[in-house]
PAZAPA-4460 file (N, C-alpha, C; in steps of 0.05 Angstrom, whole numbers, plus 32768, in hexadecimal, padded with zeros to 4 digits):
% residues 263
    n_x    n_y    n_z   ca_x   ca_y   ca_z    c_x    c_y    c_z   seq   type   mol
   85FA   8015   7299   85F6   8010   72B6   85F3   8037   72BB     1      M     A
   8608   8045   72B3   85FB   8063   72BB   85F3   8069   72A5     2      K     A
   85E3   8065   729F   85C9   8074   7292   85B4   8068   72A0     3      T     A
   85B2   8053   72A9   858F   8042   72C2   859C   8051   72DF     4      S     A
   85B6   8057   72DE   85C1   8069   72F6   85A7   8083   72F9     5      Y     A
   85B7   808C   72DD   85AA   80B5   72E7   8589   80AE   72D9     6      F     A
   8584   8098   72D8   856B   8094   72D0   8562   8095   72ED     7      K     A
   8565   808D   72FB   8554   808D   7314   855A   8099   7320     8      F     A
   8577   80A8   7323   856D   80C2   7331   8565   80D0   7327     9      T     A
   855D   80D2   7308   8548   80E4   7304   8532   80DB   7311    10      D     A
   8520   80CF   730D   850C   80C3   731A   8506   80C7   7334    11      I     A
   851A   80BB   7348   851C   80C2   735D   851A   80E2   7365    12      F     A
   8525   80EE   735B   8526   8112   735B   850C   811A   735B    13      Y     A
   8501   8118   7348   84E5   8118   7334   84CA   8113   7356    14      K     A
   84CF   8108   7352   84B9   8100   736B   84C6   80FF   738A    15      L     A
   84D9   8104   738E   84D9   810F   73AB   84CF   8128   73AF    16      L     A
   84D8   813B   738E   84D9   8161   7391   84AD   815D   7390    17      M     A
   84B1   814A   737F   848C   8143   737B   8480   8144   7398    18      T     A
   8487   8132   73A7   8483   8132   73C6   8482   814A   73D8    19      K     A
   8496   815D   73D0   84A0   8172   73E2   8491   8182   73D3    20      L     A
   8483   8186   73BC   847A   819A   73BE   8465   819D   73C0    21      M     A
   8458   8190   73BE   8437   818A   73D7   843F   8184   73EC    22      I     A
   8454   817C   7405   8451   818A   7415   845C   819E   741A    23      T     A
   845B   81B2   7418   8464   81D0   740F   8454   81E2   7416    24      R     A
   843B   81DC   740E   8425   81F3   741D   841B   81E8   7438    25      H     A
   8430   81D1   743D   841E   81C4   745F   843E   81C9   746E    26      Q     A
   844E   81DA   7461   846B   81DA   747D   8463   81F7   7492    27      I     A
   8460   820C   748D   8456   8213   749D   8442   8213   74B7    28      M     A
   842C   8203   74AE   841D   81F4   74C0   8431   81D7   74DA    29      G     A
   8441   81C1   74C7   844B   81AB   74C9   8462   81C9   74E3    30      K     A
   8472   81D6   74E2   8480   81E9   74EA   8476   81F0   74FF    31      L     A
   845F   8206   7504   844D   820F   7516   844B   81F4   752C    32      L     A
   8440   81DE   7527   8438   81C0   752F   8447   81BD   7549    33      N     A
   8465   81BF   7539   847F   81B6   7540   8489   81CB   7561    34      V     A
   8486   81EB   7551   848A   81F8   7566   847D   81FA   7580    35      S     A
   8461   81FE   756F   845A   8202   7592   8466   81EA   75A8    36      I     A
   845A   81C9   7597   8463   81BC   75AF   847B   81B9   75BE    37      W     A
   8497   81C1   75A7   84B3   81CE   75B6   84B1   81E1   75C3    38      S     A
   849F   81EF   75C5   84A1   8213   75CD   8492   8209   75EE    39      F     A
   8487   81F9   75F3   8474   81EF   7604   8484   81DF   7615    40      C     A
   8496   81D4   7602   84A9   81C4   761C   84C2   81CE   762A    41      T     A
   84CD   81D8   7612   84E2   81ED   7619   84DD   81FE   762D    42      L     A
   84CA   8216   7629   84C0   821E   7649   84C2   8217   7658    43      V     A
   84B0   8200   7661   84B1   81EE   7676   84CB   81DE   7687    44      I     A
   84CF   81DC   7673   84ED   81D2   7676   8507   81E0   7679    45      F     A
   84FA   81EB   7671   8519   820E   7678   8518   821B   768A    46      G     A
   8505   822A   7695   84F4   823B   76A4   84E6   8233   76B4    47      H     A
   84D8   821A   76B5   84C9   8216   76CC   84CC   8204   76D9    48      V     A
   84DE   81F4   76CE   84E0   81D4   76E1   84F7   81E1   76F1    49      M     A
   8508   81E9   76E5   8523   81F1   76F2   8517   8203   770F    50      P     A
   8508   8214   770F   84FC   821C   7727   84F1   8210   7745    51      S     A
   84F2   81F0   7736   84E0   81DF   7745   84FE   81CB   7755    52      M     A
   850C   81CE   774B   8528   81BF   774D   853E   81AB   7734    53      G     A
   8522   81AE   7721   8538   819B   770A   854D   81AD   76FF    54      V     A
   855B   8197   7704   857F   81AB   76F9   857A   81B2   76E0    55      P     A
   8584   81D4   76DA   8587   81DE   76C8   8588   81D7   76AA    56      G     A
   85A1   81C3   76AE   85A4   81BC   7694   8599   81A0   767F    57      N     A
   857A   819F   7695   8566   818F   7685   855F   8193   7671    58      F     A
   8562   81B8   7669   854E   81C7   7654   8564   81B4   763D    59      A     A
   8579   81B2   7640   8591   81AF   762D   857E   8199   7627    60      L     A
   857B   8182   762C   8579   8164   762E   855D   8163   7622    61      I     A
   8544   8170   762C   852E   816E   7614   8535   8181   7601    62      Q     A
   8545   819D   75F6   8544   819F   75E6   8555   8191   75DA    63      F     A
   8563   8175   75D3   856F   8165   75C6   8552   8151   75C8    64      A     A
   8541   8151   75D2   8532   813C   75D8   8518   8150   75B9    65      G     A
   851A   815C   75B9   8505   816E   75A8   850E   8165   7589    66      V     A
   8526   8174   7586   8543   8173   7571   8537   8152   7564    67      L     A
   853F   813C   7572   853C   8123   7575   850B   811E   7567    68      G     A
   850A   8129   757A   84E0   811B   7575   84CF   8129   755C    69      S     A
   84E5   8148   7552   84DB   8156   7547   84D2   8145   7527    70      A     A
   84DB   8135   7523   84D6   8128   74FC   84BE   810A   7517    71      G     A
   84C7   80FC   752C   84AC   80E9   7535   849B   80F4   752E    72      L     A
   848C   810B   753E   847B   8117   753A   8466   811E   7523    73      F     A
   8482   812A   7511   846C   812C   74F4   8472   8119   74E2    74      E     A
   847D   80FE   74E9   847C   80E7   74D9   8462   80D3   74EF    75      N     A
   8457   80DE   74FD   843D   80D8   7503   8425   80E0   7500    76      Y     A
   8427   80F6   74F5   8419   810A   74DC   8417   80EC   74C0    77      G     A
   8431   80EC   74B6   842F   80DF   74A0   8422   80C3   74A6    78      N     A
   8428   80B3   74B4   8427   8092   74B7   8401   809C   74AD    79      I     A
   83F1   80AB   74C5   83D2   80AA   74B9   83CB   80AE   74A1    80      A     A
   83DA   80C1   7494   83DE   80CD   7472   83DA   80B6   745D    81      T     A
   83EC   809F   7467   83F0   809A   745B   83DB   8078   7461    82      I     A
   83D3   807E   7471   83C1   8061   747F   839F   8077   7464    83      I     A
   839E   8089   746E   8385   8095   7463   838C   8096   7445    84      M     A
   83A0   8090   7438   83A8   80A2   741C   83AA   8077   7411    85      D     A
   83AC   806A   741B   83A6   8045   741D   838E   8042   7419    86      I     A
   8382   804B   7429   835C   8044   742C   8354   805B   741E    87      A     A
   835A   8073   7405   834B   8087   7403   834F   8084   73E1    88      G     A
   8361   809E   73CF   836E   80A7   73C1   8381   8089   73BD    89      E     A
   838F   8082   73C6   83A3   806D   73B7   83B9   8081   73A4    90      R     A
   83BD   8097   73B5   83DA   809F   73A1   83EF   808D   739A    91      S     A
   83F9   808B   73BF   840F   8076   73B7   8411   805C   73A5    92      I     A
   83F3   8051   739C   83F8   8043   738B   83FA   8045   736A    93      G     A
   83EB   8063   736E   83F4   806A   7358   841A   806D   7348    94      Y     A
   841D   8079   735D   8441   8079   7353   8449   8059   734F    95      Y     A
   844A   8048   7365   8443   802F   7361   8438   8024   7342    96      L     A
   8432   8036   733D   8429   8024   7317   8437   8029   72FF    97      T     A
   8446   8043   730B   845A   8051   72F6   846D   8033   72EE    98      L     A
   847D   803C   72D2   8492   802D   72D5   84AD   802A   72DE    99      P     A
   84AE   8026   72FD   84CF   802D   7301   84C6   8013   7320   100      L     A
   84DF   800B   7332   84D1   8008   7349   84CC   800C   7360   101      R     A
   84BC   7FF6   7369   84A8   8004   7383   84C1   8014   7396   102      P     A
   84D0   8013   739D   84E8   800B   73B4   84E8   802B   73A5   103      W     A
   84F1   8033   738D   84ED   804F   738F   84D7   8063   7391   104      V     A
   84C5   805C   738E   84A8   8068   73A6   84AA   806C   73C3   105      V     A
   84B7   8058   73CA   84BB   804D   73ED   84CF   8068   73F3   106      L     A
   84E9   8060   73DB   84FA   8075   73EE   84FB   808D   73E6   107      L     A
   84ED   8096   73CC   84EF   80B7   73CA   84D3   80C5   73E4   108      S     A
   84BC   80AE   73F5   84A9   80BF   73FF   84BA   80B4   741A   109      T     A
   84D3   80AA   741B   84E2   809F   7438   84EB   80BE   7436   110      T     A
   84F7   80C9   7428   850F   80E5   7424   84FD   80F9   7425   111      C     A
   84E3   80FE   7418   84E2   810B   7413   84CB   811A   7432   112      A     A
   84CE   80FA   7449   84BD   80FB   7466   84D3   8114   747A   113      Y     A
   84EE   80FC   746F   8504   810F   7478   8511   8124   747C   114      A     A
   850F   812E   7461   850C   8140   7452   8507   815B   7462   115      A     A
   84E1   815B   746F   84D8   8167   747C   84D5   8169   7497   116      V     A
   84DF   8153   74A5   84E2   8143   74C2   850B   815E   74C5   117      G     A
   8514   8158   74B4   8531   8166   74B6   8530   817E   74C8   118      I     A
   8526   8188   74A3   8518   81A5   74AE   850E   81B0   74C3   119      F     A
   84FA   81A2   74D1   84EC   81AC   74DB   84FF   81A9   74F7   120      L     A
   8510   8194   74FD   8524   8191   7516   853F   81A3   7517   121      A     A
   853C   81B0   7501   8559   81C5   74F8   8541   81E0   74FF   122      L     A
   852B   81EA   7501   851A   81F6   7506   851B   81FA   751D   123      A     A
   851D   81E6   753C   8516   81EA   754B   8536   81F4   7559   124      M     A
   854F   81ED   754A   8566   81FB   755F   8562   8220   7565   125      V     A
   854F   8222   7553   8558   824E   754F   853B   8243   7562   126      L     A
   852A   8236   7565   8516   823D   757D   851B   8232   7590   127      L     A
   852E   8226   7596   8537   8224   75A9   854C   8237   75BE   128      G     A
   8558   823D   75AB   8569   8257   75AE   8564   8267   75BE   129      K     A
   8546   8271   75AB   8532   8291   75AE   8533   8284   75D3   130      I     A
   8525   8263   75D2   8520   8260   75F3   852C   8265   7605   131      I     A
   853F   8257   7600   8556   824E   7618   8569   8263   761B   132      L     A
   856F   8267   75FD   857E   8283   7605   85A2   8281   7609   133      F     A
   85A8   8295   7625   85C2   8285   762C   85C5   826D   762B   134      S     A
   85B6   8260   763C   85B5   8246   763E   85B8   8231   7623   135      S     A
   85B9   8234   7614   85C3   8229   7602   85D4   8233   75E8   136      L     A
   85E2   8229   75E9   85FD   8231   75D7   8606   822A   75C3   137      S     A
   85FE   8236   75AC   8607   8229   7589   861F   8227   7588   138      L     A
   862F   8234   758E   864C   8229   7589   8651   8211   7592   139      M     A
   8646   820B   75AD   8652   81F3   75AE   8646   81CF   75A8   140      S     A
   8631   81DC   7595   8627   81C6   7584   8637   81B5   756D   141      I     A
   8634   819F   7574   8645   8187   755B   862B   818F   7546   142      A     A
   8636   81A5   7537   8623   81A1   7518   861E   8186   7510   143      W     A
   8644   8181   7502   8639   8165   74FE   8631   814F   7501   144      G     A
   8635   814E   751B   862C   8134   7526   860F   8136   752E   145      K     A
   8600   814E   752A   85E7   8158   752F   85D3   8152   7512   146      L     A
   85DF   816A   74FC   85CF   8161   74E5   85D7   813D   74DE   147      F     A
   85EA   8129   74E3   85EF   810B   74D7   85D5   8108   74EB   148      T     A
   85D7   8103   74FD   85BE   80ED   7516   85A8   80FB   750D   149      I     A
   85A0   811D   7509   8584   8127   74FE   857D   811F   74E5   150      I     A
   858E   811C   74CC   8588   8109   74AC   857E   80EE   74B3   151      V     A
   8591   80DE   74C7   8590   80C2   74C9   8577   80BB   74D9   152      L     A
   8568   80D3   74F0   8556   80CB   7506   8540   80CB   74EA   153      G     A
   8540   80E1   74E2   851D   80E8   74CD   8520   80CD   74BB   154      N     A
   8532   80C9   74AA   8536   80B4   7492   8529   809C   74A4   155      L     A
   8534   8096   74C2   8521   807C   74C8   8507   8087   74D3   156      F     A
   84FE   8098   74D8   84E7   809F   74E7   84CC   80A3   74CE   157      Y     A
   84DD   80A1   74AF   84D3   809E   7493   84C5   808A   748E   158      G     A
   84DA   807F   7496   84D6   805B   748F   84C3   804F   749A   159      L     A
   84C9   805D   74BE   84AD   804E   74D5   8499   805D   74CC   160      M     A
   8493   806E   74B9   8479   8072   74B9   846E   8069   74A8   161      A     A
   847E   805E   7497   846B   804E   747E   846A   8034   7483   162      I     A
   8482   801F   7492   847F   8005   749D   8465   8008   74B9   163      A     A
   8460   8023   74BF   8447   8013   74DE   8431   8026   74C6   164      I     A
   8430   802F   74B0   840A   8037   749D   8412   8015   749A   165      A     A
   8427   8011   748E   8423   7FEC   7479   841B   7FE1   7490   166      G     A
   8429   7FDC   74A7   8418   7FCD   74C5   83F9   7FCA   74C7   167      H     A
   83F6   7FED   74C5   83D7   7FF5   74D7   83C3   7FE8   74BE   168      V     A
   83C1   7FFD   749F   83BC   7FF1   7497   8398   8000   7491   169      G     A
   8394   8003   74AE   836A   800C   74A8   8364   8027   74B5   170      E     A
   8365   803E   74AE   8359   8051   74B9   834C   8052   74CE   171      V     A
   833A   8037   74D4   8336   8038   74F1   8348   8036   7509   172      S     A
   835D   8023   7501   8378   8029   750F   8383   8037   7515   173      K     A
   837E   8057   7509   8394   806A   750A   8397   806C   7524   174      I     A
   8383   806C   7535   8388   806E   755B   839B   8067   7564   175      G     A
   83A4   8047   7556   83BD   8032   756D   83D5   803F   7568   176      N     A
   83DB   804F   754E   83EC   8056   7544   8404   8060   7559   177      V     A
   83F3   8075   7569   83FC   8086   757A   8405   807B   759C   178      W     A
   83EC   8068   759C   83EE   8058   75B9   8403   804C   75BB   179      S     A
   8408   8039   75A5   840F   8017   759C   842B   8017   7591   180      R     A
   843D   8029   7577   8451   802F   7575   8461   8048   7579   181      F     A
   844A   8063   7579   8461   8077   7571   846B   8084   758F   182      V     A
   8451   8089   75AE   845D   808D   75C0   846B   807B   75D5   183      F     A
   846A   8065   75D2   8472   804E   75E1   8493   804B   75D5   184      P     A
   84A0   8052   75BC   84AE   8055   75A9   84BB   8072   75BD   185      M     A
   84AE   8086   75B6   84BE   80A1   75C1   84C0   80A4   75E2   186      W     A
   84AE   80A4   75EF   84AB   809D   7608   84D1   8093   7616   187      F     A
   84CC   8077   7613   84DF   8066   7610   84F5   8064   7605   188      F     A
   8500   807C   75F1   8515   807B   75E0   8522   808F   75E8   189      G     A
   8521   80A5   75FD   852F   80AB   7609   8532   80CA   7611   190      G     A
   8515   80D4   7601   850C   80F4   7605   8517   8104   7622   191      F     A
   8510   80F2   7639   850C   8100   7651   8527   80FC   7664   192      Q     A
   8539   80E7   7658   8553   80E1   765C   8560   80CA   7655   193      F     A
   8579   80CD   7659   8595   80C2   7643   8599   80A0   7650   194      S     A
   85A7   809A   763C   859D   807F   7643   85AE   8079   7657   195      W     A
   85C0   807D   7667   85D4   8073   767E   85C1   807F   7696   196      Y     A
   85B4   8099   768B   8595   8097   76A6   858C   807E   76AD   197      A     A
   857B   8075   7694   8567   805B   769B   857C   8043   76A3   198      I     A
   859D   8047   769D   85A8   8035   76A1   85AE   802E   76C5   199      H     A
   85AB   804F   76C3   85BA   804A   76E5   859C   8042   76F7   200      K     A
   8583   8046   76EB   8564   803C   76F6   8564   8019   76F5   201      A     A
   8564   8014   76E1   8562   7FFF   76E2   8576   7FF8   76CA   202      S     A
   857C   7FE0   76C4   858C   7FCF   76B2   857F   7FC2   769D   203      E     A
   8567   7FAE   76A4   8557   7FA9   769C   8551   7FB2   7680   204      I     A
   8546   7FD5   768A   8531   7FE2   7673   8541   7FF5   766B   205      C     A
   8558   7FFA   7676   856D   7FFE   765D   857A   7FEB   764D   206      S     A
   8579   7FD9   7650   857F   7FC6   7636   856E   7FC3   7628   207      Y     A
   8552   7FC5   762D   853C   7FBE   761F   8533   7FD2   7603   208      A     A
   8538   7FEC   760D   8536   8008   75FC   8550   800F   75F0   209      V     A
   855D   7FF7   75EB   8571   8000   75DC   8571   7FF1   75BC   210      L     A
   8556   7FD7   75C3   854E   7FD3   75AA   8531   7FEB   75A3   211      A     A
   853C   7FFE   75AA   8528   8015   75A2   8539   8022   7595   212      N     A
   8534   8029   7574   854A   803E   755D   8549   805A   756C   213      P     A
   8530   8062   7577   8531   8082   7579   8542   8081   759D   214      I     A
   8547   8068   75A9   855B   8074   75BC   8578   807A   75B1   215      T     A
   857C   8072   759D   8597   807A   758B   858F   809B   757F   216      Y     A
   857C   80A2   7578   8579   80B9   7570   857A   80CB   757E   217      I     A
   8569   80C0   759D   8570   80DF   75AD   8592   80DA   75BC   218      M     A
   859B   80C4   75BF   85B0   80CB   75C1   85BF   80D0   75AB   219      E     A
   85C9   80D2   759A   85D8   80DA   7588   85C8   80FD   7586   220      G     A
   85C1   80FD   7589   85B2   8124   7586   85BC   8131   75A7   221      V     A
   85BE   8128   75B5   85C6   8133   75CE   85E3   8130   75D3   222      R     A
   85F3   811A   75C0   8611   8120   75C2   861A   8132   75B1   223      I     A
   8608   8134   759B   8603   8155   758B   8605   816A   759B   224      A     A
   85F1   816B   75AF   85E7   8181   75BC   85FE   8187   75D4   225      V     A
   85FF   8170   75E7   860D   816D   75F9   8620   816C   7605   226      L     A
   862B   8151   75E9   864C   8148   75EE   8644   8131   75EE   227      G     A
   865E   8119   75EE   865D   8104   75F4   865D   80F5   7612   228      Q     A
   8668   8101   7626   8668   80FA   7643   864F   80F1   764E   229      E     A
   8642   80DA   764B   862F   80D0   765B   8613   80C8   764D   230      G     A
   861E   80C1   763F   860A   80C1   761D   861E   80A7   760B   231      H     A
   860E   8091   7600   8613   807E   75F0   8626   807B   75DD   232      L     A
   863D   8078   75D5   864D   8079   75C3   8644   8084   75A5   233      P     A
   8653   8095   759E   8646   80A1   757C   8646   808B   7570   234      W     A
   865B   807D   7571   8653   8062   7558   8643   8053   755F   235      V     A
   863F   8051   7575   862B   803E   7582   8607   8046   7570   236      V     A
   8608   8060   756F   85F4   806A   756D   85EA   806E   754B   237      C     A
   8604   8075   753E   8600   8073   7520   8601   8050   750E   238      L     A
   8611   8048   751F   8608   8033   751C   85E4   8024   7524   239      G     A
   85E0   801A   7536   85C6   800E   7535   85B6   8025   7529   240      A     A
   85BC   8042   752D   85A0   8042   750F   85A4   8047   7503   241      L     A
   85B9   803F   74EF   85B8   8041   74D6   85AF   8018   74D2   242      T     A
   85B8   800B   74E4   85AE   7FEE   74DE   8590   7FEC   74EA   243      T     A
   8579   7FFC   74F7   856C   7FFE   74F2   8559   8004   74D3   244      A     A
   8560   8020   74D9   8565   802B   74B7   8554   801C   74A3   245      I     A
   8567   8003   74A4   856F   7FEE   748D   855E   7FD8   74A0   246      V     A
   8556   7FD4   74B3   8542   7FBF   74B6   8526   7FD2   74B8   247      L     A
   851C   7FE7   74BF   850C   7FEE   74BA   8505   7FED   7494   248      C     A
   8519   7FF7   7483   850C   7FFE   7469   8501   7FDB   7460   249      W     A
   8517   7FC6   746B   8502   7FB2   745C   84F1   7FA7   7464   250      F     A
   84EC   7FAF   7488   84CB   7FAF   7495   84B9   7FC2   7483   251      L     A
   84C1   7FD9   7478   84A7   7FEE   746D   849D   7FE6   745A   252      A     A
   84B6   7FD1   7447   84B2   7FCF   7428   8497   7FB5   7425   253      Y     A
   84A5   7FA5   7435   849E   7F94   7445   8477   7F96   743B   254      N     A
   847A   7FA5   745B   845B   7FA4   7458   8454   7FB5   744E   255      R     A
   844F   7FCC   7437   8449   7FD8   741A   8444   7FC5   740D   256      M     A
   844E   7FAD   740C   8458   7FA1   73F6   8439   7F8F   7405   257      Q     A
   8436   7F84   740D   8422   7F73   741A   8408   7F8B   7416   258      K     A
   83FF   7FA0   7420   83EA   7FAF   7423   83EE   7FBB   7403   259      R     A
   840C   7FBF   73EC   83F4   7FC7   73D2   83F5   7FBE   73BD   260      L     A
   8406   7F9D   73CB   8408   7F84   73B4   8417   7F8C   739B   261      D     A
   842A   7F9A   73AE   8449   7FA7   738D   8455   7F94   7388   262      F     A
   8469   7F84   737B   846F   7F74   7370   848B   7F86   7377   263      V     A
***
């Protein structure tokens, strides 16, 4: 049993490092992409919108939204990569021909996607401090909670990318990914509002968005940045997000199993 465990960890580690080594040549480009979007968002909501009557603390709400969204936008590109890979080189199919469990391949892919998303999200903290300056106090951030929710959030995003890619399957349908999956989940996931804010506006909508895992990511990040008041309970966010990760794992595995026909 002990030998089997060490064999699994060794294979998993090698697969993970292989995927990260491939990604390292693209990391600066990925960082630039996220930085441009984050810069535009934070400048507008941190310096322009307050002059139009928007409350000054709304910039911090957007800052938290940026941290919670960085991995999602990164994995939107991964969805297209997986779909094109399945239709073309099928490198993921090669990994599945190796003498190891298919779930090891999917887990290493998920963790590689998550690692990049975590790096990008944490990098946006520095950018946010530069742009918002005195409006953002790094000392007030609950770093343990922030790191926890970013790790869990990006694990979910990685699994979501695999699940959606397995569901869509065809290159001709890549255009559907943003409009049918990513944008609705992100926009109604609390990027620009807290759960209590939408609850005041519409109770029906507020209960509906509780089915969206991104809601708990955004709420969790805001708790870490702004504090617990005015947000869903921290424990609820952790529990719901962990449940979503487990469910998404089974969905991703099932979709890829049907798409690639592995045992």
